[in-house]
C-alpha positions as CSV (number, residue, x, y, z in Angstrom):
1,M,-22.3,54.1,15.2
2,P,-19.5,53.8,12.7
3,Y,-19.3,55.3,9.3
4,A,-21.8,54.1,6.6
5,G,-19.2,51.5,5.5
6,G,-18.8,50.1,9.1
7,E,-15.3,51.6,9.9
8,T,-14.7,53.2,13.3
9,P,-14.0,57.0,12.9
10,V,-10.7,58.4,14.0
11,P,-9.4,62.0,13.8
12,G,-7.6,62.7,10.5
13,D,-10.0,60.5,8.4
14,Y,-10.9,62.0,5.0
15,V,-14.7,61.5,4.6
16,K,-17.6,62.7,2.4
17,N,-21.3,63.1,3.1
18,Q,-24.3,62.1,1.0
19,W,-23.8,65.1,-1.3
20,E,-20.2,64.2,-2.0
21,Q,-18.9,67.1,0.1
22,P,-15.4,66.1,1.3
23,G,-13.8,67.0,4.6
24,T,-11.4,65.9,7.4
25,V,-12.5,64.6,10.8
26,T,-11.1,66.8,13.5
27,V,-12.8,65.3,16.6
28,V,-14.5,62.0,17.5
29,D,-16.7,61.9,20.5
30,V,-19.2,59.2,21.9
31,D,-22.5,60.4,23.4
32,R,-24.3,58.7,26.3
33,E,-26.1,56.3,24.0
34,G,-22.9,55.2,22.4
35,L,-23.4,57.2,19.2
36,E,-20.1,58.3,17.6
37,L,-20.2,62.0,16.8
38,I,-17.6,63.6,14.6
39,S,-16.6,67.2,13.8
40,I,-15.7,67.9,10.2
41,R,-13.4,70.6,8.6
42,W,-14.8,71.1,5.1
43,D,-12.4,71.3,2.1
44,Y,-14.3,74.2,0.6
45,G,-13.7,76.3,3.7
46,G,-17.2,76.4,5.1
47,I,-17.9,76.6,8.8
48,E,-16.7,73.5,10.6
49,L,-19.5,71.0,11.3
50,L,-19.7,70.0,14.9
51,S,-21.2,66.8,16.3
52,A,-22.6,65.1,13.3
53,S,-23.4,61.4,13.4
54,A,-20.5,59.3,11.9
55,E,-23.1,57.1,10.2
56,E,-24.0,60.0,7.8
57,F,-20.5,59.9,6.3
58,T,-18.4,57.5,4.1
59,L,-14.7,57.0,4.7
60,V,-12.7,58.1,1.6
61,S,-9.2,57.5,3.0
62,R,-7.2,57.1,6.2
63,I,-3.6,57.8,6.9
64,K,-1.9,54.6,8.2
65,K,0.0,55.1,11.4
């Protein structure tokens, strides 16, 4: 599943969750069912979130390559 806005996640994306907590995607993985899982490094320095569903996040910005 993509982000809530329909974009496909890539490492380096700047995202926020439903509580407006911002962070950076560090890893993107796809499970057996095709669900896109992302790991997040939080801006506020909390413990890195591992394997959250991408659909729970909104893309804030992406660095163009």
